[in-house]
C-alpha positions as CSV (number, residue, x, y, z in Angstrom):
1,L,0.0,0.0,0.0
2,G,2.7,2.5,0.9
3,P,4.4,4.0,2.6
4,P,2.9,6.3,3.7
5,I,-0.2,4.5,5.1
6,V,-3.0,5.2,7.5
7,I,-4.2,2.9,10.3
8,K,-7.6,3.4,12.0
9,P,-10.3,1.4,13.8
10,Q,-13.1,0.0,11.8
11,S,-15.5,2.0,14.1
12,G,-15.3,5.7,13.8
13,S,-14.1,8.0,16.6
14,R,-13.7,11.4,14.9
15,S,-10.1,10.7,14.0
16,R,-9.1,10.3,17.6
17,H,-7.8,6.7,17.1
18,T,-6.4,7.3,13.6
19,V,-2.7,7.4,12.9
20,I,-1.6,8.9,9.6
21,H,1.7,9.3,7.6
22,I,3.1,5.9,8.8
23,T,6.4,5.1,7.1
24,D,8.1,2.5,9.3
25,E,7.5,-0.6,11.5
26,K,7.3,1.5,14.7
27,G,4.5,3.6,13.2
28,I,2.6,0.4,12.2
29,R,2.9,-1.0,15.7
30,D,1.8,2.4,17.2
31,G,-1.1,2.6,14.8
32,V,-2.4,-0.9,15.6
33,R,-2.1,-0.3,19.3
34,I,-4.0,3.0,19.1
35,A,-6.7,1.6,16.8
36,H,-7.2,-1.4,19.0
37,Q,-8.1,0.8,21.9
38,L,-11.5,1.3,20.2
39,S,-12.0,-1.8,18.0
40,P,-10.6,-5.3,17.5
41,W,-10.8,-4.7,13.8
42,I,-8.6,-2.2,12.0
43,V,-8.5,-0.6,8.6
44,V,-5.2,-0.1,6.8
45,E,-5.3,2.4,3.9
46,R,-3.0,4.0,1.4
47,E,-2.5,7.7,2.3
48,L,-4.0,9.9,-0.3
49,E,-2.8,13.4,-1.3
50,G,-4.7,16.6,-0.8
51,A,-7.2,18.2,1.6
52,V,-10.1,16.3,3.3
53,H,-13.5,17.3,2.0
54,R,-16.9,16.5,3.4
55,A,-19.7,16.1,0.8
56,T,-23.1,15.8,2.3
57,C,-25.8,14.1,0.2
58,I,-29.5,14.1,1.1
59,G,-31.9,12.0,-0.9
60,G,-29.2,11.2,-3.4
61,A,-28.4,14.9,-4.1
62,C,-25.1,16.6,-3.2
63,V,-26.3,19.6,-1.2
64,A,-23.1,20.9,0.4
65,V,-19.3,20.4,0.3
66,C,-16.8,21.8,2.7
67,R,-13.0,21.6,3.0
68,R,-11.6,20.5,6.3
69,D,-8.1,21.9,7.0
70,V,-5.6,20.8,9.6
71,A,-4.7,23.3,12.3
72,H,-2.4,25.9,10.7
73,V,-1.2,29.5,10.9
74,I,-0.1,32.0,8.2
75,G,3.2,33.7,8.5
76,D,3.6,37.5,8.5
77,G,7.4,37.7,8.4
78,I,7.4,39.2,11.9
79,H,6.0,36.7,14.5
80,T,7.3,33.3,15.4
81,V,5.2,30.2,14.9
82,Q,4.4,30.0,18.6
83,E,3.4,33.6,18.6
84,L,1.2,33.1,15.6
85,I,-0.5,30.2,17.3
86,A,-1.2,32.4,20.4
87,I,-2.6,35.1,18.2
88,T,-4.8,32.7,16.3
89,N,-6.1,31.1,19.5
90,Q,-7.3,34.5,20.7
91,D,-10.1,34.3,18.0
92,L,-13.3,34.0,20.0
93,R,-14.7,31.7,17.4
94,R,-12.2,29.1,18.7
95,H,-13.7,29.2,22.2
96,T,-17.0,27.4,21.5
97,E,-18.4,23.9,21.9
98,H,-17.4,23.0,18.4
99,S,-14.2,24.9,17.6
100,H,-11.1,24.8,19.7
101,E,-7.6,26.3,20.1
102,I,-4.6,25.0,18.3
103,P,-2.6,22.9,20.8
104,I,1.1,23.0,21.2
105,D,2.3,19.5,22.0
106,D,4.7,16.8,20.9
107,E,2.9,16.3,17.6
108,T,3.1,20.0,16.8
109,A,6.9,19.8,17.2
110,I,7.1,16.8,14.8
111,V,4.9,18.4,12.2
112,L,6.9,21.6,12.4
113,S,10.2,19.7,12.0
114,E,8.8,18.1,8.8
115,Q,8.6,21.6,7.4
116,N,12.1,22.4,8.7
117,L,10.7,24.7,11.3
118,I,10.7,25.0,15.1
119,P,8.3,27.0,17.4
120,T,10.7,30.0,17.4
121,S,11.0,30.1,13.6
122,V,9.6,33.2,11.8
123,P,7.6,32.1,8.7
124,S,7.7,34.4,5.7
125,M,4.7,36.5,4.7
126,G,1.9,34.3,3.5
127,Q,3.6,31.0,4.3
128,I,1.1,28.4,5.5
129,V,2.5,26.5,8.5
130,R,0.8,23.2,9.4
131,C,0.5,22.7,13.2
132,G,-1.1,19.3,13.2
133,R,-2.1,16.3,11.1
134,K,-5.8,15.8,11.8
135,V,-8.6,17.9,10.4
136,N,-11.0,17.6,13.3
137,R,-12.0,20.7,15.1
138,G,-10.9,19.3,18.5
139,S,-7.3,19.5,17.2
140,G,-7.7,23.1,16.0
141,G,-8.8,22.3,12.5
142,T,-10.9,24.8,10.5
143,I,-13.6,24.5,7.8
144,A,-14.1,26.3,4.5
145,E,-17.2,26.3,2.4
146,V,-16.5,25.1,-1.2
147,T,-19.9,24.0,-2.5
148,D,-20.1,26.5,-5.3
149,T,-16.5,25.8,-6.5
150,T,-16.8,22.0,-6.4
151,H,-16.5,20.7,-10.0
152,P,-19.7,19.1,-11.4
153,E,-17.8,15.9,-12.1
154,N,-17.0,15.6,-8.4
155,K,-20.6,16.3,-7.4
156,K,-21.7,13.6,-9.9
157,L,-19.3,11.1,-8.2
158,F,-20.7,11.9,-4.7
159,E,-24.3,11.4,-5.9
160,K,-23.4,8.2,-7.6
161,I,-21.9,6.9,-4.3
162,A,-25.0,8.0,-2.3
163,R,-27.2,6.1,-4.8
164,F,-25.0,3.1,-4.6
165,V,-25.2,2.8,-0.8
166,A,-28.9,3.7,-0.9
167,D,-28.7,5.9,2.2
168,P,-30.9,9.0,2.3
169,L,-28.4,10.9,4.4
170,I,-24.7,10.4,4.0
171,G,-21.5,12.3,4.6
172,I,-18.7,11.4,2.1
173,D,-15.1,12.1,3.3
174,F,-13.1,12.6,0.1
175,I,-9.4,13.6,-0.2
176,I,-8.4,15.6,-3.3
177,A,-5.9,18.2,-4.0
178,D,-8.2,20.6,-5.9
179,I,-12.0,20.2,-5.5
180,A,-12.5,22.7,-8.3
181,Q,-11.0,20.3,-10.8
182,P,-12.5,16.9,-11.9
183,W,-11.4,13.9,-9.9
184,Q,-10.4,12.0,-13.0
185,S,-7.6,14.5,-13.7
186,Q,-6.0,14.1,-10.3
187,K,-3.8,11.3,-9.0
188,N,-4.1,9.7,-5.6
189,C,-7.5,11.0,-4.6
190,G,-10.4,9.0,-3.3
191,V,-13.0,8.3,-0.6
192,I,-11.7,7.5,2.9
193,E,-15.0,6.8,4.6
194,L,-18.7,7.2,4.5
195,N,-20.7,8.6,7.5
196,S,-24.2,7.5,8.1
197,L,-24.7,10.1,10.8
198,P,-22.9,13.1,9.3
199,F,-22.5,16.3,11.3
200,I,-24.6,18.9,9.5
201,D,-23.1,21.7,11.5
202,L,-19.8,21.2,9.6
203,H,-21.6,23.3,6.9
């Protein structure tokens, strides 16, 4: 399958027991151990490329699509990464039941090092700095509305999936680099899971 690969439990847990970007045996062992905390059955997947999108289909029609981004900050050429995180966390919209602050923990340091950065680095103006790996809001992730810019071929695919599973309400998690371009033209994109109880408030 890879590397990199993804390991997660067969039962969903809002990404809390999912380990991504696994490239070695230690990562596999850690992924299996974490997934087994929730389910005796695990799923091993090839890691796809791009952003995670949620397409919600009701009655077989694709009614909304949003892009779910990992926790990140945008450089201004002045502040350090840790200062940018502190500034971003002051946003009152992050202090609600559904949206949360960007944490600074061991994973943050690892993700920064993958970008050749440390907490005291000063990113250049406009530089997007990833601060985590997961797109869930509990990890500081954000959501962008992309329904109107989703390519018709992609909406057609989502509706075909909804009809195939014959579920009147379904949330399709789809990884793709550019949702505005047809999926057929992009490599390494695809569905990662279907949700029978999708969170409508994502939209």
